C-alpha positions in Angstrom: 109.7 121.0 148.1 111.4 123.8 150.0 115.1 124.0 150.9 115.2 126.5 153.8 118.5 128.2 154.7 119.1 129.4 158.3 119.6 133.0 157.2 117.3 133.3 154.1 116.5 136.9 155.4 119.9 138.1 154.2 119.2 139.7 150.8 122.3 139.7 148.6 124.3 137.6 151.0 126.8 134.9 149.9 124.1 132.4 150.8 121.6 134.0 148.4 124.1 134.2 145.6 124.9 130.5 146.2 121.2 129.7 146.0 120.9 131.7 142.8 123.9 129.9 141.3 122.3 126.6 142.2 119.0 127.5 140.7 120.6 128.7 137.5 122.7 125.5 137.3 119.6 123.3 137.7 117.8 125.0 134.7 117.4 122.4 131.9 119.0 119.8 134.2 116.0 118.6 136.3 112.3 118.8 135.4 110.2 121.5 137.0 110.9 125.0 138.0 113.2 126.4 140.8 112.6 129.7 142.5 114.1 131.5 145.6 111.7 132.6 148.2 112.0 134.1 151.7 111.9 130.5 153.0 114.6 129.1 150.6 114.6 127.3 147.3 111.2 126.0 146.0 111.2 123.3 143.5 108.0 122.7 141.6 108.9 119.1 140.6 106.5 118.8 137.7 107.2 120.4 134.4 104.2 122.5 133.4 101.6 120.2 131.8 99.7 121.0 128.7 96.6 122.4 130.4 98.8 124.7 132.5 100.6 126.0 129.4 97.3 126.3 127.5 95.8 128.4 130.3 98.8 130.6 130.3 98.5 131.1 126.5 94.8 132.0 126.8 95.6 134.5 129.4 98.5 136.1 127.5 96.4 136.5 124.4 93.4 137.8 126.2 95.4 140.4 128.0 97.3 141.5 125.0 94.1 142.0 123.1 93.0 144.7 125.5 96.3 146.3 126.5 98.0 149.2 124.7 100.8 148.2 122.3 103.6 149.4 124.5 102.8 146.7 127.0 103.2 142.9 126.7 101.9 139.9 128.6 105.3 138.2 128.7 105.5 134.4 129.3 109.2 133.7 128.9 112.4 134.4 130.7 114.1 136.0 132.6 113.0 135.8 136.2 112.1 138.8 138.4 114.6 139.3 141.2 115.1 141.5 144.3 118.5 140.6 145.7 117.9 142.9 148.7 114.9 140.8 149.6 116.6 137.5 148.7 113.8 136.6 146.3 113.9 135.3 142.7 110.5 134.3 141.2 109.2 133.5 137.7 105.6 134.5 137.1 103.7 132.5 134.4 102.6 135.9 132.9 104.3 139.2 133.5 102.5 142.4 132.4 105.3 144.8 131.6 106.3 147.5 129.2 108.5 146.6 126.3 110.9 149.3 127.4 111.3 147.7 130.8 112.3 144.4 129.3 115.4 145.8 127.7 117.7 145.1 130.6 120.6 142.7 131.3 119.8 139.8 133.6 116.6 139.6 135.6 113.6 142.0 135.4 113.2 144.5 138.2 110.0 143.4 139.8 109.0 147.0 140.5 108.6 147.5 136.7 105.9 144.8 136.5 102.3 146.1 136.3 100.9 142.7 137.2 102.0 139.1 137.8 99.7 136.3 136.7 100.0 132.7 138.0 98.3 129.5 136.8 98.2 127.2 139.9 100.4 124.2 139.6 98.7 120.9 140.3 101.8 119.6 142.0 102.4 122.5 144.4 99.4 124.8 144.7 100.7 126.4 148.0 103.5 128.0 146.0 101.0 130.2 144.2 98.3 130.6 146.9 100.7 131.1 149.9 104.3 131.7 148.9 103.8 134.1 146.0 100.9 135.8 147.8 103.6 136.6 150.4 106.5 137.3 148.1 104.9 139.4 145.4 104.0 142.4 147.6 107.5 142.2 149.1 108.8 142.6 145.5 106.5 145.6 144.9 104.4 143.9 142.2 101.1 145.9 142.5 98.7 143.3 141.2 98.8 139.6 141.5 96.2 137.4 139.7 95.8 133.7 140.4 94.0 131.3 138.1 93.3 127.8 139.6 92.4 125.1 137.0 91.8 122.6 139.9 88.8 124.5 141.1 87.9 126.8 138.2 88.3 129.8 140.6 90.8 132.5 141.2 91.6 135.8 142.8 93.1 139.2 142.0 95.1 140.8 144.8 96.1 144.5 144.9 96.7 147.5 147.1 99.9 146.7 148.9 100.0 148.0 152.4 102.3 147.6 155.4 101.6 145.0 158.1 103.6 143.7 161.0 104.6 140.7 158.8 105.7 143.0 156.0 104.0 144.3 152.9 100.8 142.4 152.0 97.9 142.9 149.5 94.9 144.6 151.2 92.3 143.9 148.5 91.3 140.5 147.2 88.6 139.9 144.6 87.7 136.2 144.1 86.1 135.0 140.9 84.8 131.9 139.3 85.7 130.8 135.8 83.1 132.2 133.4 83.1 135.6 135.0 85.0 138.6 133.6 88.0 139.6 135.7 89.9 142.9 135.9 93.7 142.7 136.2 95.1 146.2 136.8 93.2 148.3 134.2 92.1 145.6 131.8 89.1 143.3 131.9 89.2 139.8 130.3 86.9 136.9 130.1 87.6 133.7 132.0 85.1 131.7 129.9 86.3 128.4 128.4 89.6 128.3 130.3 91.0 124.8 130.6 90.4 122.9 133.8 92.4 120.0 135.3 90.5 116.8 135.1 89.4 115.3 138.4 91.8 112.7 139.7 
């Protein structure tokens, strides 16, 4: 579900601050996750299910096993936020330096090395469409998507300008079972959980 304001383009406007206050007030009140996009508030109505969380854990551990110690594949809070763009997102996994986490409030998205998302069964367009649009606007250089519905994914990189704003120029699709490179690190996608067929 998306709640679209008339002037969502206004970065740190009173409307954006009101949306942010609403999102923060809804944390721990309703199930699911709220984020602010260029189109308004997105509510992924389902709380992450076990297979989503298990995939996230696998990816975090696999990344941390190949990254240098000064980096972390972070799966907790806070959000990443760019008030000037009017966007507040919460990646499932954030590849970031320990030093860049020592900040009050939200992380600066420009400090992320990569964002990793596990596609939600209840709202796949949030990952495949909305975040594919918003993450280059935030300056996140690499975006990796893992889709347990189809056992496929993609790694997007090389932000470049377009008439619609910054977009990823390079997309490398993969199937579960293949090795995948996220930024500088290659991990296996073997044995990742898949959502059961409905």
